[in-house]
C-alpha positions as CSV (number, residue, x, y, z in Angstrom):
1,X,80.7,95.9,89.5
2,X,81.5,99.2,90.5
3,X,85.1,99.3,91.1
4,X,86.6,102.4,93.8
5,X,90.0,103.4,94.5
6,X,90.9,102.6,97.8
7,X,93.7,104.7,100.1
8,X,94.8,101.6,102.3
9,X,98.8,101.4,101.7
10,X,99.8,98.2,99.9
11,X,102.9,97.2,98.9
12,X,105.9,95.1,100.0
13,X,109.6,95.3,102.0
14,X,112.2,94.0,99.6
15,X,115.5,91.8,102.0
16,X,118.6,90.9,100.6
17,X,119.5,87.0,99.9
18,X,121.4,87.9,103.7
19,X,117.9,87.7,105.5
20,X,117.0,84.4,106.3
21,X,113.4,83.2,105.4
22,X,113.3,82.0,109.2
23,X,113.8,85.8,109.7
24,X,111.4,86.8,107.2
25,X,108.7,84.7,108.7
26,X,109.1,85.6,112.3
27,X,109.1,89.5,111.2
28,X,105.9,89.3,108.9
29,X,104.1,87.1,111.9
30,X,105.1,89.7,114.6
31,X,103.3,92.3,111.6
32,X,100.4,90.4,111.3
33,X,99.5,90.4,115.2
34,X,98.7,94.0,114.2
35,X,94.9,93.6,113.3
36,X,95.4,96.9,111.4
37,X,97.7,94.6,108.9
38,X,94.7,93.2,106.9
39,X,96.9,91.2,104.9
40,X,100.8,89.5,105.6
41,X,102.6,87.7,103.2
42,X,106.2,86.5,102.0
43,X,106.8,86.2,98.3
44,X,109.8,86.1,95.7
45,X,110.6,89.4,94.9
46,X,113.7,88.4,92.3
47,X,116.0,85.5,91.4
48,X,117.6,85.6,94.8
49,X,115.7,87.7,97.4
50,X,112.1,87.7,99.3
51,X,109.8,90.3,100.4
52,X,107.1,90.7,103.1
53,X,103.9,92.2,101.1
54,X,100.9,93.6,103.3
55,X,97.9,96.0,103.1
56,X,97.3,97.9,106.1
57,X,94.3,99.9,107.5
58,X,94.7,103.3,108.3
59,X,92.4,105.4,110.6
60,X,91.7,107.8,107.6
61,X,92.3,107.7,103.7
62,X,94.9,110.8,103.9
63,X,98.2,111.3,102.4
64,X,99.4,112.1,105.4
65,X,98.0,109.1,107.7
66,X,99.9,106.9,104.5
67,X,102.7,109.0,104.5
68,X,103.3,108.5,108.5
69,X,102.6,104.6,107.9
70,X,105.2,104.5,105.3
71,X,108.1,106.0,107.4
72,X,106.9,103.7,110.3
73,X,106.9,100.2,108.3
74,X,110.5,101.3,106.6
75,X,112.0,102.3,110.0
76,X,110.6,99.1,111.8
77,X,112.4,97.6,109.0
78,X,115.4,98.8,109.1
79,X,116.0,98.9,112.6
80,X,115.2,95.2,112.5
81,X,117.5,94.1,109.3
82,X,119.4,97.2,109.1
83,X,121.2,96.9,105.1
84,X,119.6,93.4,105.1
85,X,116.3,95.8,103.6
86,X,117.2,96.1,100.4
87,X,114.1,98.6,99.3
88,X,110.4,98.8,99.1
89,X,107.5,99.1,97.0
90,X,104.2,100.7,98.5
91,X,101.5,102.5,97.1
92,X,98.7,104.9,99.2
93,X,96.0,104.2,96.8
94,X,95.3,100.7,94.1
95,X,92.2,99.8,92.1
96,X,91.1,96.2,93.0
97,X,89.6,94.9,89.7
98,X,88.8,91.3,91.2
């Protein structure tokens, strides 16, 4: 098996427990309508917090494209949830083994 690094942004947005699962589902559903989101899911990220995980297909595999997307997704979530957005973990590259 030949493994190669992929430069598609992936990660998750972490939300405070003040944000309901219904609100997260609505937001995740809106994101999933964009065909560039290859994967969108909700998962538990701590004992009382949930996050929206994703993989996004940028037009180019450059650092600038990843940075632009990172700013976009964080701004979108902040405008929607304000301080309900508790954090994020977004990477511009990953190596998938399986």
